[in-house]
N, C-alpha and C positions, 0 to 999 in steps of 0.2 A: 699234834694238836688235840688229839683225844684227851691227853693229860690236861691240857688247858681248859677244855670244856668241862671235864670232870671236876677240876678245881673250882670253876665258877659255880657249878651246881652245889658243891660242898660249902662254898662260901655263902651261897644263898641259904642253905640250911642253918649255918652259923648265925646269920642275921635273924632268922626266924626264932631259933631256939634260945638265943641269949636274952631275948626280951622277956619280961615277966608276964606279958600278955600277948601271946602269939595271935590270938583272935583279933585283937585291935589293929595289929599291923596289917593283916589281910583285909579287914573290914574297911580300912582307909584306902585300899587299893582301888584301881579303876580298870574297867573293861573298855575296849575300843574295837571298832571294826572298820576296815578299809577294803571294800569289795567292789568287784567289777563284773559286768557282763560285756564280753569282748567278741565281736565278730570280725574275722579277718579273711581276706582272700588275696592271694598273690598269684598273678598270672605271668607266665613267661612266653617269650616270643616263639621259640622253636623247640629246643630239645628237652628241657626239664618239664616234668608234670606240674600242673597247677597245684597249689596248696590252699586248703580251705578249712576253717574251724569256727565253731561257735562254742564258747566256753565261758564258765563263770567261776568265780572264786575270789581269793584275796587273802587278807590277813585278819585273823581274830587274835587279839592280844590282851593279856592281863599284866598289869604292873602293880606291885604291892605298894603299900604306904611306906613312909620312911621310918627307919629306926637308926638313930645316931648317924644320920646322913647317908645310910645305905638303903637300897631297895633292890628287888629282884624283878625280872621281867621274862615272860614266856610268850611266844607267838606261834600259832599254827599257820602254815603257808599251804595254800591249795589252789590248783587250777584244774577244773573238771569239765570234761566234755558234756554238752547239753544236747539232748534230743538226738534224733536220727537224721538231721539235716545233711551231715557229712560223715564219711567214714573216719575211723581213727588213722588209717593210712594217709588219707588226704590231709590230716592235721599235723603230721609229723614236722614239717619244715616251717610251721608258723611259730614255733617256740611257745605255743599255748599248751602243748602236750609234750610228754617225754619223747626221746628219739625213737622209741618203739611204739609210740602212739597212745601209751597209757596215761592215766591221770597223774598229776603231780601232787604229792602230799608229804609234808615233812615238818619237823620242828625247825622253823626258820630263825627264831630268836630264843636264846636262853642265856641270860646274862645276870651278873651282879654289878650294881652301879653305886658308886660313892660320890656324893657331892659335898664338898667342904669349901665354903666361901666361893672363890673363883677357880677352884680346881675340881676337875672331874676325872674319875678313874672308872673305866668300864672293862669288864672281862667276860668273854664268852662269845656266843653267836650274836651278831649285831649288824646293823646297817652303818655304813660309813658315808661321810659327805666331804670328799676332797676332790680336787681336780682330776686326779688319775685313779682314784679308788672311790667311785661313787656307787649309788644303788641303781642308777640307770633304769628307771621304771618305764620301760617301753613295751611291756606286755602286761599280763595281769599281776605278776609278781616282780618285786625288785631283786637286785643282787644283795646277798647278805654274806658276812664274813665271820670266820672264827678268828678272833683278834683280841689283842690287849691294847688299849689306848689310854693315854694320859693327856688331858687338855688343861691348860692354864691361861687365864686372862687377867693376871695381876697387873701387867703393864698397861699403861693408858693406851686405848685404841689398838691394842695388839693382842692376838691370841696365838698360842703355840701348842701344837699337838704332836706328840710322838707316839709311835705304835708299832705293833708287830702283827703280821698276818701269815698264817701257814696254809689255810684252805679257804675256799669260797664256793658259793652255790652256782657260779657260772652265769652266763648271759640269761637274763630273764628267769633265773632259777628254774631252768627247764628240766632239772633232774631232781629226784626225791632223795638227794644225797649231796654231800659236800665233796668237791673235787680237789685232789692233791695235785698241784701243778709243779711237782719237784723237777720235772724235765725242763721246765722253763724258768722257774724261780730258784732252783737249787734245793737241796734236801733240807736245808734249815729254814726256808721261808724268807720273807721280806721284812725288813725294817724300814720305817719311814718317818719323815719329819714334815710337818705342814704348818706354815705361818701365814697370818694375815695381818695387815697394818693399815690403819686409816688416820694416822697422825696428821698428815699434811692435808690442808683444806682441798677438797674436790678430788683428792688422789686416793685410790683404793688399790692396794697391792696384795698379791697372793703368790705363794711359792711352795712347791712340794718336791721333795727328793726321796726316792725309794731305792734301797740298796739290797741286792741279793746277798744274804749273810753267808752263803757258801757258793763257791764257784762250780761245784759238781752236783749232779743229780744223785738220786738214790742208787742208780746203777754205776756211778762213778764217772759218767760222761760229763765233759765240760759243757756248761750251759752257754747259750749264745750271748746273752746280755747280762751285764753286771749291775746296771742301774737304769732308772727312769727319772727324768728331770723335767720340771715344768715351772714356768712363772708367767704371770700376766699382770697388767695394770689397767685401770680405768681412770680416765681423767674427765671430770664433768666440766663442760665448756659453757661459759656464760654467753652463749649466743642462741637467739631464738628461744623457744619454750623449754625444751629439754634436749640438750645435745651432749654427746660424749665421744671420746676417742679411746680405743682399746689397742693394746699391743700384747703379743704373746711370744714366748720362746720355749722350746722344749727339745728333747732328744734322748738318745740312749748311747751308752758306752758299750761296744761289742767286744767280746774277748778275742776274736780272731778274724775281724772284718772291719771295714770302715765304720766309724761312728755315725749316727744320724743326727740331723739338726732340723728343727722346725722353727720358722718364724712367721708371724702373721700380724695383720692390722685390720681394724674395723672402725668405721665412723658412722654415727647415726644422729638424727635429729627428729623432732616431733613437730607436726603441723596441726593447727586447728585444735590442739588439745586431745586429739584422738587418733592421729595417723603417724606412726613412726616409720621412717625409711632408713635403711642401713645398707652399707656396702662393705664387703670384706675381701681379704686376700690372704692366702696361705701358701707357703712353699716348704717342701721337705727335700733335704739334700742328702746325698751320699748313700743312705741306707734306710730301711724301713723304720718308721717311727711307731713305737709300741706303747700302749697304755695298759693298765690292768683291767679296768672296767669303768669307763667314763667317756664323756664327749667334750673334751676341752677345746677342740679346734673350731674356729669360727665357721669354717666351710663344711663341718660335719654336723648336720642338724639331726641325723637319725641313726647313724651306724653305731658309733660309740664304743666299739670293742677292738679296733685295730684288726690286723696290722694296716698301716698306711704306707703305700709305696712312695718312693721319691717322686714328687709330682708338683704341679703348680695349679692352684685353684683360685677362682674368684666368683663372686656372685652378689646377690642382694636379697633383702628381706623387707617386705612391707607388712606392717601389723596395724590393723584397724580395730579400734575399740570404741564403737559408737555409744555403747552403754556399759555400765558396770558389769552386766551379766554376759555380754557378748564380745567375743574376740575372734577376728578373722585374720588369717595370716597366709601370705603367699611367699614362697622361697624359690630361688633359682640358684643353682651352682653349676659351674663348668670346670671340670677337673681334667688335666692333661698329664698322663703318666710319663715319667722319664725313665722307664724301664722297658725291656723287650717284652715282658709278659703282658703289659697293658691292662692290668686288672683295674686300676683306678684311672679309667679313661672314658669319661662319660659326661653327659648333661643330665641334670635331674631337676624336676619340678615338683613342688609340694603345695597343696591347698588344704588348709586346716581351719576348721570351725569349731569353736568351743563355746558352749552355752551353759551358764550356771543356772540350773533350774530353781534351786533354793539353797538354804544354808548347808544342806548335807549332800546334795546331788548335782552332778554335771553330765552333760551329753557332749561327746566329741566325735566329729567325723573328719577323717583325714584321708586324702587321696594323693598318691605320688606316682610318678612314672619316671623310670630311669632309662635313658637312651644311650647305650654304649656306642662307642665309635665303631665304624665298619671294620677297622683293623682288629679291634678288640674282639668283636663277634667272630671273626674268621679264626683267630687263635683259639677261642673257646670251642668252636666246632671241630677243630683239629686236635683238641685236648692239649694245647701247648701254652695255655694261659687264658687271659681275657675273661670276660663275662658276657652274659646275654641280657637283652632288654627285659625289664620286668615292671609290672604295675602292682601297686599295693592299695587296698581299700581297707580301712579300719573304722569300725563303728563301736564306740565305747561308752557305756553308761556306768558312772561311778557313784558310789555311796560311801560317805564317811560319817561315822557317829561314835 
């Protein structure tokens, strides 16, 4: 993938140097900033030490003007400890700092992009937006990928994207480097296809298929999973104010183990123009369901990175939007593991308030507590599986300009 990144940088130079006026291309470019102040505390019931961090950072990006449909983009990614409120050791498990407690700082985006009519080609470090390969911005930084992607929207109400990924920045970009996951993805990386369709009235379809291009890792060991698959639909129902039904399907094909299967359903409606109520259900069969980096499951409102045990989950969401600036959300999920390890065996509650201060800034306060089952906690204490109870508090101030 270093070759892929180098090629994107060389292509960027070609765009710049082939124009008769290099200065004009760059003068027409634009700078943007997407920054956050992020305070997080995570407290555990018994054995694990609490984690705390106050950090600031985000994305500073430059994208050039177009030349013959091409442009280049670069973005600095950073997440830095602020003040002496907490130690670096306390901040390690918040994913706001690196695993050694140091600040995060790296070149998060470096790409060349070509737009021709309804076709887009982008090569290099970039963010992706697909059900199983998303940027999952749950900390200061999103996930970003070293990838090649080609997207076309020539067909009516349909978009098709194909791509290749070899490395990525991991959950919350918590390392100042890109991670080669050849032991999981195979030594040749992942190829994918993603399609959306809105041809039929009230019906919205999405599907993604990801395939490991090689069955062996760099060491020659056989990888566990050959593919990742997902599809969902949303049907808008002409009942009440705004009602819809969703269904989803997913799974993985394993090389030497039972394959996994996910299916789920969700139904929602809106009351009084400002209160949405939704109920959802998910079930995973036979083996762990794995995604690359996204939150496609209806019952997974905050984890986003797998693995997900064979389990059964149900819950509900209430979202109140009394004004355009204020959103209040309450989430409940009850997950029952179908494995002996009982990792995904818990009840979780989340309360989330988001206030839009003005056109460029928002304030968000989120509090959640996860109540593991007693059996799960006992396994965790004996180091045989399970997890322990935990509470999360996040206060986030965001600026975008």
